C-alpha beads as a LAMMPS data file, in Angstrom:
LAMMPS data file: protein, C-alpha beads

79 atoms
78 bonds

1 atom types
1 bond types

-500.0 500.0 xlo xhi
-500.0 500.0 ylo yhi
-500.0 500.0 zlo zhi

Masses

1 110.0

Atoms # bond

1 1 1 -391.893 447.243 125.855
2 1 1 -388.569 448.897 125.141
3 1 1 -388.290 450.417 121.694
4 1 1 -385.782 452.426 119.744
5 1 1 -387.022 453.632 116.412
6 1 1 -386.021 455.792 113.508
7 1 1 -388.748 457.757 111.814
8 1 1 -388.615 458.582 108.111
9 1 1 -390.654 461.653 107.090
10 1 1 -392.318 462.015 103.688
11 1 1 -390.280 465.151 102.953
12 1 1 -386.851 466.105 104.273
13 1 1 -388.278 469.567 104.962
14 1 1 -390.486 467.962 107.631
15 1 1 -387.576 466.920 109.861
16 1 1 -387.917 469.905 112.197
17 1 1 -391.668 469.401 112.420
18 1 1 -391.059 465.765 113.265
19 1 1 -388.561 466.676 115.993
20 1 1 -391.152 469.047 117.482
21 1 1 -393.674 466.192 117.469
22 1 1 -391.429 463.872 119.506
23 1 1 -393.688 463.949 122.574
24 1 1 -396.731 463.228 120.403
25 1 1 -394.930 460.229 118.892
26 1 1 -393.962 458.871 122.314
27 1 1 -397.445 459.400 123.754
28 1 1 -399.070 457.745 120.743
29 1 1 -396.685 454.786 120.976
30 1 1 -397.540 454.241 124.644
31 1 1 -401.285 454.447 124.000
32 1 1 -401.216 452.082 121.032
33 1 1 -398.845 449.530 122.581
34 1 1 -400.926 449.456 125.772
35 1 1 -403.969 448.409 123.746
36 1 1 -402.146 445.480 122.132
37 1 1 -401.430 442.067 123.656
38 1 1 -397.739 441.257 124.300
39 1 1 -397.915 438.185 122.042
40 1 1 -399.353 440.316 119.238
41 1 1 -396.668 442.985 119.525
42 1 1 -393.959 440.312 119.501
43 1 1 -394.904 438.917 116.106
44 1 1 -393.819 440.326 112.764
45 1 1 -397.440 441.041 111.914
46 1 1 -397.866 442.803 115.247
47 1 1 -394.858 445.041 114.605
48 1 1 -396.261 446.000 111.207
49 1 1 -399.626 446.693 112.817
50 1 1 -397.952 448.781 115.533
51 1 1 -396.059 450.759 112.891
52 1 1 -399.213 451.408 110.835
53 1 1 -401.276 452.428 113.854
54 1 1 -398.505 454.713 115.100
55 1 1 -398.086 456.397 111.711
56 1 1 -401.825 456.982 111.446
57 1 1 -402.139 458.275 115.019
58 1 1 -399.265 460.749 114.704
59 1 1 -400.338 461.934 111.269
60 1 1 -403.903 462.443 112.569
61 1 1 -402.684 464.324 115.673
62 1 1 -400.517 466.561 113.480
63 1 1 -403.546 467.825 111.587
64 1 1 -404.016 464.927 109.191
65 1 1 -401.001 465.836 107.097
66 1 1 -398.751 462.993 105.951
67 1 1 -395.683 463.384 108.153
68 1 1 -394.389 459.866 108.880
69 1 1 -393.592 457.717 105.874
70 1 1 -391.896 454.818 107.642
71 1 1 -390.829 453.683 111.103
72 1 1 -387.753 451.512 111.433
73 1 1 -387.331 449.678 114.736
74 1 1 -383.668 449.400 115.748
75 1 1 -384.464 447.889 119.165
76 1 1 -387.608 446.022 120.130
77 1 1 -387.691 444.237 123.503
78 1 1 -390.793 442.855 125.185
79 1 1 -390.559 441.953 128.873

Bonds

1 1 1 2
2 1 2 3
3 1 3 4
4 1 4 5
5 1 5 6
6 1 6 7
7 1 7 8
8 1 8 9
9 1 9 10
10 1 10 11
11 1 11 12
12 1 12 13
13 1 13 14
14 1 14 15
15 1 15 16
16 1 16 17
17 1 17 18
18 1 18 19
19 1 19 20
20 1 20 21
21 1 21 22
22 1 22 23
23 1 23 24
24 1 24 25
25 1 25 26
26 1 26 27
27 1 27 28
28 1 28 29
29 1 29 30
30 1 30 31
31 1 31 32
32 1 32 33
33 1 33 34
34 1 34 35
35 1 35 36
36 1 36 37
37 1 37 38
38 1 38 39
39 1 39 40
40 1 40 41
41 1 41 42
42 1 42 43
43 1 43 44
44 1 44 45
45 1 45 46
46 1 46 47
47 1 47 48
48 1 48 49
49 1 49 50
50 1 50 51
51 1 51 52
52 1 52 53
53 1 53 54
54 1 54 55
55 1 55 56
56 1 56 57
57 1 57 58
58 1 58 59
59 1 59 60
60 1 60 61
61 1 61 62
62 1 62 63
63 1 63 64
64 1 64 65
65 1 65 66
66 1 66 67
67 1 67 68
68 1 68 69
69 1 69 70
70 1 70 71
71 1 71 72
72 1 72 73
73 1 73 74
74 1 74 75
75 1 75 76
76 1 76 77
77 1 77 78
78 1 78 79
């Protein structure tokens, strides 16, 4: 899976906090994507599910505070 994504925080004041959480976002993405089937990730429903799981995982790992409002995928390649 090769992904490029843009993350929208709930508050613009959270941008620096989100940049500091970059490794947490990447680690969470790898863990979640590894648990999903390639066919599932390739569907529109699968991408929405991936986005929701990733938002929840990162928000939980950042102390449960709402940090990520939306994830926009600008590149999404499954090999």
